[in-house]
C-alpha positions in Angstrom: -15.0 -37.1 -46.8 -15.3 -34.8 -43.8 -18.5 -34.0 -41.9 -19.3 -31.0 -39.6 -20.2 -31.9 -36.1 -21.2 -30.0 -33.0 -19.0 -30.1 -29.8 -20.3 -32.4 -27.0 -20.2 -30.5 -23.7 -19.6 -32.2 -20.4 -21.8 -30.1 -18.0 -19.9 -31.4 -15.0 -16.7 -30.2 -16.6 -18.2 -26.8 -17.4 -19.3 -26.4 -13.8 -15.8 -27.3 -12.5 -14.4 -24.8 -15.0 -16.7 -22.1 -13.7 -16.0 -22.8 -10.1 -12.3 -23.1 -10.3 -11.3 -20.7 -13.1 -14.0 -18.2 -14.0 -15.5 -17.4 -10.6 -13.8 -17.0 -7.2 -16.0 -19.7 -5.7 -19.5 -21.0 -5.2 -20.7 -17.9 -3.3 -21.2 -16.0 -6.5 -24.2 -18.2 -7.5 -26.6 -15.9 -5.7 -25.1 -12.8 -7.4 -25.7 -14.4 -10.8 -29.3 -15.2 -10.0 -29.9 -11.7 -8.6 -28.4 -10.3 -11.8 -30.8 -12.4 -13.9 -33.7 -11.2 -11.8 -32.7 -7.5 -12.0 -32.1 -7.7 -15.8 -35.6 -9.3 -16.2 -37.2 -6.5 -14.2 -35.3 -3.9 -16.3 -36.5 -5.5 -19.5 -40.1 -5.6 -18.3 -40.0 -1.9 -17.2 -38.9 -1.0 -20.7 -42.2 -2.4 -21.9 -44.2 -1.2 -18.9 -42.6 1.5 -16.7 -45.2 1.0 -14.0 -44.5 -2.8 -13.6 -43.4 -4.0 -10.2 -39.7 -4.3 -9.5 -39.2 -7.1 -6.9 -37.0 -10.1 -6.2 -38.1 -12.4 -3.5 -35.8 -15.1 -2.0 -37.2 -18.0 0.0 -34.9 -20.6 1.7 -36.9 -23.8 2.1 -37.0 -26.0 5.2 -35.8 -28.9 3.1 -32.6 -27.0 2.1 -33.9 -25.8 -1.2 -33.9 -22.2 -2.4 -36.5 -20.3 -4.4 -35.9 -16.9 -6.2 -38.8 -15.1 -7.8 -38.7 -11.9 -9.8 -41.4 -9.8 -11.4 -39.4 -9.5 -14.6 -40.2 -10.0 -18.3 -40.4 -13.8 -18.2 -39.8 -16.2 -21.1 -41.9 -17.9 -23.7 -41.3 -21.5 -24.8 -39.2 -20.4 -27.8 -37.1 -18.0 -25.7 -36.5 -20.7 -23.1 -35.4 -23.1 -25.8 -33.1 -20.6 -27.3 -31.5 -19.4 -24.1 -31.4 -22.5 -21.9 -30.8 -25.3 -24.4 -27.4 -23.8 -25.5 -24.7 -23.2 -22.9 -23.4 -19.6 -23.1 -26.3 -18.1 -25.1 -27.1 -14.7 -23.7 -30.2 -12.6 -23.9 -28.0 -9.7 -24.7 -27.0 -11.3 -28.0 -30.6 -11.1 -29.3 -31.9 -7.8 -30.5 -35.4 -8.8 -29.5 -34.3 -9.4 -25.9 -32.3 -6.2 -25.6 -28.9 -6.8 -27.3 -26.4 -4.2 -26.2 -28.6 -2.6 -23.5 -26.4 -0.9 -20.9 -29.0 -1.5 -18.3 -28.4 -5.3 -18.2 -25.9 -6.7 -15.8 -25.1 -10.3 -16.9 -25.8 -13.1 -19.3 -28.9 -15.1 -18.5 -27.6 -18.5 -19.7 -24.2 -18.4 -18.0 -25.7 -16.9 -14.8 -28.2 -19.7 -14.5 -25.6 -22.3 -15.2 -23.5 -21.0 -12.3 -26.1 -22.3 -9.9 -24.9 -25.8 -10.7 -21.9 -25.0 -8.4 -24.3 -25.4 -5.5 -27.3 -27.3 -6.9 -27.8 -30.7 -8.4 -31.2 -29.6 -10.0 -32.3 -26.2 -11.2 -36.0 -25.6 -12.1 -37.2 -22.5 -13.8 -40.9 -21.6 -14.1 -41.7 -18.5 -16.2 -44.5 -16.6 -17.8 -43.8 -13.9 -20.4 -44.9 -10.3 -20.2 -44.5 -9.9 -23.9 -47.0 -12.6 -24.6 -49.2 -12.7 -21.5 -51.7 -15.1 -23.1 -49.0 -17.7 -23.8 -48.8 -20.7 -21.4 -46.1 -20.7 -18.7 -43.0 -22.8 -19.3 -41.0 -25.1 -17.0 -37.4 -25.9 -17.6 -35.6 -28.4 -15.4 -31.9 -28.9 -15.7 -29.8 -31.6 -14.0 -26.1 -31.6 -13.3 -25.6 -34.6 -15.5 -26.2 -32.4 -18.5 -29.8 -33.3 -19.2 -32.8 -31.1 -19.1 -36.6 -31.1 -19.7 -38.6 -28.1 -21.2 -42.4 -28.0 -21.5 -45.4 -25.7 -21.4 -47.6 -26.0 -18.3 -51.2 -25.0 -17.5 -50.5 -23.7 -14.1 -51.6 -20.2 -13.2 -48.4 -18.4 -12.4 -47.7 -14.6 -12.4 -45.7 -12.8 -15.0 -42.0 -13.2 -14.2 -39.7 -16.1 -13.3 -39.1 -18.4 -10.3 -35.9 -20.4 -10.0 -35.8 -23.3 -7.6 -32.5 -24.9 -6.5 -32.1 -28.3 -4.9 -28.7 -28.4 -3.2 -25.8 -30.7 -4.0 -24.9 -33.1 -1.2 -21.8 -31.1 -0.3 -23.2 -27.6 -0.7 -26.3 -27.4 1.6 -24.7 -24.6 3.6 -24.7 -22.3 0.6 -28.5 -22.4 0.6 -29.0 -22.0 4.3 -31.0 -19.0 5.5 -28.2 -17.1 7.2 -25.8 -17.6 4.3 -28.4 -16.5 1.8 -29.2 -13.3 3.8 -25.5 -12.5 4.1 -24.9 -13.0 0.4 -28.0 -11.0 -0.6 -26.9 -8.1 1.7 -23.4 -8.2 0.3 -24.1 -8.4 -3.4 -27.4 -6.6 -3.6 -27.3 -3.9 -0.9 -27.4 -1.1 -3.5 -29.7 -2.7 -6.1 -32.5 -0.3 -7.2 -35.1 -3.1 -7.1 -36.9 -4.4 -4.0 -34.9 -7.4 -2.9 -36.0 -9.3 0.2 -35.3 -12.6 1.9 -37.9 -14.6 3.9 -36.5 -15.3 7.4 -38.2 -16.9 10.4 -38.8 -15.1 13.7 -37.9 -16.8 17.0 -41.5 -18.3 17.0 -41.1 -19.5 13.5 -43.3 -16.8 11.8 -41.8 -15.9 8.4 -41.1 -12.3 7.7 -39.5 -10.5 4.8 -36.1 -8.9 5.4 -35.2 -6.3 2.8 -31.6 -6.4 1.7 -31.5 -3.6 -0.9 -31.8 0.2 -0.7 -33.6 2.4 -3.3 -31.0 5.2 -3.1 -27.2 5.3 -3.2 -26.0 6.6 0.2 -24.0 9.4 -1.4 -26.9 10.4 -3.7 -29.6 10.6 -1.0 -31.0 14.0 0.0 -30.2 15.2 3.6 -31.3 18.1 5.7 -27.9 19.6 6.1 -24.2 19.0 5.3 -23.6 17.8 8.9 -26.5 15.3 8.6 -25.0 14.0 5.3 -21.5 13.7 6.9 -22.8 11.7 9.8 -24.8 9.5 7.5 -21.7 8.7 5.4 -19.6 8.1 8.5 -22.2 5.6 9.7 -22.3 4.0 6.2 -18.5 3.7 6.2 -18.5 2.1 9.7 -21.1 -0.5 8.7 -19.7 -1.2 5.2 -15.9 -0.8 5.5 -15.4 -1.2 9.3 -13.7 2.0 10.3 -14.5 5.6 11.2 -13.1 7.9 8.5 -11.2 11.1 9.1 -13.1 12.6 6.2 -14.9 11.7 3.0 -14.3 12.9 -0.6 -17.1 12.9 -3.1 -16.2 11.3 -6.4 -18.0 11.8 -9.7 -17.1 10.9 -13.3 -20.2 11.5 -15.3 -18.7 10.5 -18.7 -17.8 7.0 -17.2 -21.0 6.7 -15.2 -19.0 6.5 -12.0 -20.0 8.0 -8.7 -19.1 7.3 -5.1 -17.2 8.3 -2.0 -13.5 8.0 -0.9 -13.2 7.6 2.8 -9.9 8.7 4.4 -8.5 6.0 6.7 -8.0 7.0 10.4 -4.5 5.6 10.7 -1.5 5.0 8.5 -1.3 2.0 6.3 1.6 0.5 4.4 2.3 2.1 1.0 0.9 0.2 -1.9 -2.2 -0.1 -4.0 -5.4 0.5 -2.1 -8.4 -1.8 -2.7 -11.9 -0.5 -3.1 -15.6 -1.7 -3.0 -17.0 -1.4 -6.5 -20.5 -1.9 -7.8 -21.4 -2.1 -11.5 -24.9 -0.9 -12.1 -25.4 -1.2 -8.4 -24.5 -4.9 -8.2 -21.4 -5.6 -6.1 -18.4 -6.4 -8.3 -15.9 -7.1 -5.5 -14.9 -5.7 -2.2 -11.2 -5.5 -3.0 -10.8 -4.0 -6.5 -7.4 -2.4 -7.1 -6.2 -0.1 -9.9 -9.0 2.4 -9.5 -6.8 5.2 -8.0 -3.2 6.2 -8.4 -0.8 4.2 -6.2 0.0 7.3 -4.0 -3.6 7.5 -2.9 -3.4 4.4 -0.7 -4.7 6.4 2.3 -8.3 6.2 1.0 -10.8 3.4 0.6 -13.6 4.0 -2.0 -17.1 2.8 -2.5 -18.1 3.3 -6.1 -20.9 2.6 -8.5 -19.8 2.3 -12.1 -22.1 2.1 -15.0 -19.5 2.7 -17.7 -16.7 0.6 -16.6 -16.3 -2.9 -18.1 -16.2 -5.9 -15.8 -14.3 -9.1 -16.7 -16.1 -12.3 -17.7 -16.3 -13.3 -14.0 -17.7 -9.9 -13.1 -15.2 -9.8 -10.2 -12.7 -7.3 -11.6 -12.5 -4.5 -14.2 -10.9 -4.5 -17.6 -7.8 -2.3 -17.9 -9.0 -0.3 -20.8 -9.0 3.4 -21.9 -12.1 4.2 -19.9 -10.6 2.8 -16.7 -7.4 4.7 -17.3 -9.3 8.0 -17.8 -11.4 7.3 -14.8 -8.4 6.6 -12.6 -6.9 10.0 -13.6 -10.1 11.9 -12.8 -10.5 10.1 -9.4 -6.9 10.7 -8.6 -7.2 14.4 -9.4 -10.2 14.7 -7.0 -8.2 13.1 -4.1 -5.2 15.3 -4.9 -7.4 18.4 -4.9 -8.9 17.5 -1.6 -5.4 16.8 -0.1 -4.0 20.1 -1.2 -7.1 22.0 0.1 -6.9 20.2 3.4 -3.2 20.9 3.9 -3.6 24.6 3.1 -6.1 25.0 6.0 -3.6 24.3 8.8 -6.4 23.3 11.1 -7.0 20.3 13.4 -8.3 18.2 10.6 -5.1 18.9 8.5 -2.9 18.1 11.5 -4.7 14.8 12.1 -4.4 14.0 8.4 -0.6 14.8 8.3 0.0 12.7 11.4 -1.7 9.7 9.9 -0.8 10.0 6.2 2.3 12.1 5.7 3.8 9.1 3.9 1.1 9.2 1.2 1.6 13.0 0.9 5.3 12.5 0.4 4.5 9.9 -2.3 2.3 12.3 -4.2 4.9 15.0 -3.9 7.5 12.8 -5.8 5.4 13.5 -9.0 3.5 16.7 -8.2 5.2 20.1 -8.1 2.4 21.8 -6.3 2.4 19.2 -3.6 6.2 19.3 -3.5 6.2 23.0 -2.5 3.4 22.3 0.0 5.3 19.5 1.6 8.3 21.8 2.1 6.0 24.2 4.0 3.9 21.9 6.1 5.3 18.4 6.5 7.6 17.6 9.5 11.1 16.3 9.0 13.5 15.0 11.5 16.5 17.3 11.8 19.3 18.0 14.3 17.2 21.0 15.4 14.3 18.8 16.2 11.2 18.2 14.1 11.0 21.0 11.6 9.7 21.8 8.2 12.1 22.1 5.3 11.0 25.8 4.9 11.9 26.5 8.5 15.3 24.9 8.2 16.1 26.8 5.0 14.9 30.1 6.5 17.1 29.8 9.6 20.2 28.2 8.1 20.1 29.3 4.4 20.5 25.8 3.0 19.2 22.2 3.3 21.9 19.7 4.1 20.7 16.2 4.4 21.9 12.7 5.0 20.9 9.8 2.7 20.3 7.2 5.4 18.9 7.0 8.9 22.2 5.4 10.1 24.2 8.3 8.8 22.0 10.8 10.5 22.2 8.9 13.8 26.0 8.9 13.5 26.5 12.6 13.0 23.4 14.0 14.9 25.0 14.4 18.3 28.1 16.2 16.9 26.2 18.3 14.4 23.6 19.3 17.1 26.4 20.3 19.5 28.1 22.4 16.9 25.0 24.1 15.5 25.1 22.3 12.2 21.6 21.8 10.8 21.1 18.4 9.1 17.9 16.9 7.7 17.3 13.2 8.0 16.3 12.0 4.5 16.8 8.4 5.2 13.1 7.5 5.3 11.0 6.4 2.3 10.5 9.2 -0.3 12.5 11.8 1.6 15.7 11.6 -0.4 13.7 11.7 -3.7 11.8 14.8 -2.4 15.0 16.6 -1.6 16.5 15.8 -4.9 13.4 17.2 -6.6 13.6 20.3 -4.5 17.2 20.8 -5.5 16.2 20.6 -9.1 13.1 22.8 -8.7 14.7 25.4 -6.4 18.5 25.6 -7.2 18.8 28.7 -4.8 17.7 26.7 -1.8 21.1 25.1 -1.3 19.8 21.5 -1.1 22.7 19.0 -1.0 23.8 15.8 0.6 26.0 16.0 3.7 29.7 15.4 3.0 32.4 14.4 5.4 34.0 17.8 4.9 30.8 19.4 6.4 31.2 17.6 9.6 35.0 18.0 9.7 34.6 21.7 9.2 32.7 22.2 12.5 35.1 20.1 14.6 37.6 22.2 16.4 41.2 21.6 15.4 43.9 21.1 18.0 46.3 23.7 19.1 49.3 23.5 16.7 51.7 22.7 19.5 49.4 20.0 20.9 49.0 18.5 17.4 52.8 18.5 16.8 53.3 16.7 20.2 51.1 13.8 19.2 51.9 13.6 15.5 54.1 10.5 15.9 51.3 8.8 17.8 48.8 9.8 15.1 51.0 8.2 12.4 51.1 5.0 14.5 47.3 5.1 14.7 47.1 5.6 10.9 49.3 2.6 10.5 46.9 0.5 12.5 43.9 1.8 10.7 45.4 1.3 7.2 44.2 -2.3 7.4 40.6 -1.1 7.4 41.1 1.6 4.8 40.8 4.4 7.4 42.7 7.5 8.5 43.0 9.1 11.9 42.0 12.7 12.4 42.5 14.5 15.8 39.8 17.0 16.8 38.1 18.3 19.8 34.3 18.4 19.8 31.2 18.0 22.0 29.8 15.8 23.4 33.0 14.8 25.1 31.4 11.4 26.0 31.7 10.5 22.3 35.3 9.1 21.8 35.3 8.7 18.1 33.3 9.5 15.0 33.6 7.6 11.7 33.2 9.7 8.6 32.9 8.8 4.9 31.3 10.2 1.8 29.9 8.8 -1.4 32.8 10.0 -3.5 35.2 8.1 -1.3 33.1 5.0 -1.4 32.9 5.2 -5.2 36.7 5.6 -5.6 37.4 2.7 -3.2 35.0 0.5 -5.2 36.8 1.6 -8.4 40.2 0.9 -6.9 39.1 -2.6 -6.0 37.7 -3.2 -9.5 41.0 -2.0 -11.0 42.9 -4.4 -8.8 40.7 -7.3 -9.9 40.4 -6.5 -13.6 42.7 -7.7 -16.4 45.5 -5.5 -17.5 43.7 -3.7 -20.4 40.4 -3.1 -18.5 42.4 -2.1 -15.4 44.3 0.5 -17.4 41.0 2.0 -18.7 39.5 2.1 -15.2 42.6 3.6 -13.6 42.1 6.6 -15.8 39.0 7.5 -13.8 40.6 7.0 -10.4 41.5 10.1 -8.4 43.1 10.4 -5.0 40.3 10.5 -2.4 41.1 10.4 1.3 40.0 7.1 2.9 37.4 7.0 5.6 38.3 9.1 8.6 38.2 8.1 12.2 37.9 11.4 14.0 39.3 10.9 17.6 37.8 13.3 20.1 40.6 14.7 22.2 38.1 16.0 24.7 37.3 12.4 25.7 39.4 11.0 28.6 39.7 7.6 26.9 41.2 9.1 23.8 43.7 11.2 25.8 44.7 8.1 27.7 45.1 6.2 24.5 47.3 8.9 22.9 49.4 9.1 26.0 49.9 5.4 26.2 53.3 3.9 25.1 53.5 2.4 21.6 52.9 -1.3 21.4 50.3 -4.0 21.0 48.1 -2.7 23.8 47.8 0.8 22.3 47.2 -0.8 18.8 44.4 -2.9 20.3 42.8 0.2 21.8 42.9 1.9 18.4 41.2 -1.1 16.8 38.6 -1.2 19.6 37.8 2.5 19.1 37.4 1.9 15.4 34.9 -1.0 15.9 33.0 1.2 18.5 32.7 4.0 16.0 31.6 1.5 13.3 28.8 0.3 15.6 27.8 3.8 16.4 27.6 4.6 12.7 25.0 1.8 12.4 27.1 -0.1 9.9 27.0 -3.9 9.9 30.1 -5.7 11.1 31.8 -7.7 8.4 33.8 -10.8 9.1 37.0 -8.8 9.1 35.5 -6.3 11.5 34.4 -9.0 13.9 37.9 -10.5 13.8 39.4 -7.1 14.6 37.0 -6.6 17.5 37.8 -10.1 18.9 41.5 -9.7 18.6 41.4 -6.2 20.2 39.4 -7.4 23.2 41.6 -10.4 23.7 44.7 -8.2 23.6 43.2 -5.7 26.1 42.0 -8.5 28.3 45.5 -10.1 28.4 47.1 -6.8 29.2 44.6 -6.1 32.0 45.2 -9.5 33.6 49.0 -9.5 33.2 49.5 -7.1 36.1 49.2 -3.5 37.2 50.1 -0.8 34.8 49.2 2.8 34.0 45.5 3.1 34.7 43.1 5.4 32.8 42.6 8.6 34.8 45.9 8.3 36.8 47.9 11.5 37.5 49.8 12.7 34.5 53.1 12.5 36.4 52.8 8.7 36.5 52.5 8.4 32.7 54.0 9.8 29.5 53.0 13.2 28.4 49.2 13.5 28.2 47.4 14.2 25.0 46.2 17.6 24.0 43.5 19.4 25.9 40.9 22.0 24.8 39.0 24.7 26.6 35.7 22.9 25.8 36.9 19.4 26.5 34.2 18.9 29.2 31.3 20.2 27.2 28.4 17.8 27.1 25.1 17.8 25.1 
């Protein structure tokens, strides 16, 4: 035979659960008590619109804390119902305002949270609904016991909560801590919240910690006065002076506030914002309120229609929040576009600080994409230019995919008048790919090795024929590193060699390696996709004295070592990492050259041509420098 029994609740275990898993820590106890007081005031004003709306907080000299509100109060029956059962909420009872949007929290859970810092909680209350009923006193202990009784004391309508601190939590009830928590959580509450603090001579005074109006809703004498007031509010609340502010308003979700534009660049990622729910602070670091690209703003918002989680320290990811995020993001986007169109000092300061965020937005927004092409600076071989300027002057937009590739070809491209855009930074390659799809006539394409080779001056046919055998020997040396020698003359003459490769070549080399490592059947399938692509090219600059010396040197180990050294030098200039094989090549080449240099005198670089074999080719522009 089974019987129905009620669960036994260990109050100490419940307090530990609240402190460790529901709330972020003991500091929220004051927020929960403030919420109870504000809800009680709201309920009383529903009965009597002219009733006072105050919450008074008094830290005691003995370490206790007293919080008094002018709210609706409790009768004995209501106290029994709400405080004798853990988790019971006033919002679950129609008579006490079930479902009322004006209420912030749950009375029972909110009061229970005070056990995180107190060993005893005492509540004295008189009801506004039954003003002739006796006052009640409820006293709860952290061992799970409580007493509830009517009292004959003459107490005003409302409730007073008194906390006696736990032995390890006295600092949470100290005056300076209470003031800081009241200012943080209740700064925007519509009721009059004040903390009693002592002056230097010990005289107690009331320090108000709430404001009757939202800063962005307040009436000002002029737009400039409002701007300065919001700048001051941002400095006090968020700790920085904003470049600008953006008004935010989503009436359907009961959301209003301000987005402040950060004065300096920040890493890409989700921004965090200061959010109030019904003017009570939810948290100072709420994310997910705006799209990821809008990380250049920090918001202060008051939200009546957004749903907080059980801990009231975050927001539920529901349809209302998704719709709100879209509307807020559109407001920031609209401000950004309007600002960039102005081309004034404010726009320039914004671009300097937050061009990365603008680029992020342009990866998904066509209007912003076209605006980015017109106004945002890009690094090019012609200097810092906009994409529109480069296209207007050169008729196309040729770009590199990495910063290293740009650094490698920039000196040569600049000297030859080849305009190349550096798209190696975050978002840039994606932006250029979107521009290519959106504007096919713009000639947007990735730089290929052939583009660079085309602007390098070929040798005179007779000169090229004279060193063909040497070039073949150089090819033989470079075959071990999957590279081919090309002889050209280009500026700057101080650059001895340039390493070129393109994506197609890399793909075909990877495919060839896969074919070699695969089994016979799979290798045959892959080999069908393989085409002949020239290997990487080491372009030797015949305008460079070192190269002419190398080409004129007799065949042998020393010349081969010089070729390998030039290859490694070009590899480093290309910004590519040295693999183990490359390091071994460099070490062997240096060792060979060092042994040759120490073995005795020989043909020296720069010696008269009559003392050496026939010199390498020359070119009219061999001495041109950038």
